[in-house]
C-alpha positions, 0 to 999 in steps of 0.5 A: 438362837435361830430364826423363828418360823413365819407361823411362830412369828405370827403367833408371837405377834398375835400374843403381843397384841392380845397382851397389850390390849389387856394391859392397856385397858387395865393399866393404860398405854404407858405400860413399858415395852419391856413389861409388855413383852415380859407379860407376853412371855417374849424377850424385849429384843423381839418387839421391834422385829414385830412392830415399828414402834410402841405407837404401832402396837397401841394402834393394833391393840386398840383395834383388837379391843374394839374387835372383841367388843364387836364380837361380844355384841354380835354374840349377844344378838345371836343368843337372843335370836336377833332380838336387839332389845333383849341383847341390848339389855343383857349387854347393859346389865353385864356392862354395869356389873361388879364383875365388869367394874373389877375386870378392866383388862377384859372390859370395854375399851371405850371406858378403859382407854378414854383418858389415854385416847384423849391425850393422843394426837388427833391424827393417830390411828389409835384415835381414829380406831377408838372414835370409830369404835365408840361411834359403832357402839353408840349406834348399836345401843340406840333403840329402834328408831331412836337417837339415844345411843350416844346418851346410853353409851355416855351413861354406861361409860361414865358410870363404869369409870366412876364406879371403878374410881370409887371401888371399895366404897358403897358409892361404887355399887350405887353408881352401877345400880342407878345407871342400870335402872336409868337405862332400863327405864328408857328401854 
């Protein structure tokens, strides 16, 4: 089989990063390279032509996930004509929804990757990207003139993680509802 064009190689790399971003959020970073490549529709052998290591892919996939989150926040701000409070409230409502609870692959990387990132060495690029992403998300959630962005983010992430862990019980929905109400009261 011949070599792929540079454009095809770039497309393949993009597909692997997007697939990894979703799978890592859904299943954790322990997903095997073989499973990742299969999910991407590519062969296992092609992985090392694109990435120096699985760790390099984790770095890129983490950055990709936080880039998606940033686009989502910016889209919400645009939809609300720059009204930050309204955009924040819509994001909180969406974040603490059953749909988001049940869609880890497309969901928040702060919640989905927390356990994996806690096990990463502090000098890893993925850990740096994760930390910057969490910081930016907390900053975006802060109310005007407020320093409550971290509190709001911790409430949201904690509620989502607990709701996912208790899915299938009435407690799961109660966690989402209670956290959403608490964040609405502080708005």
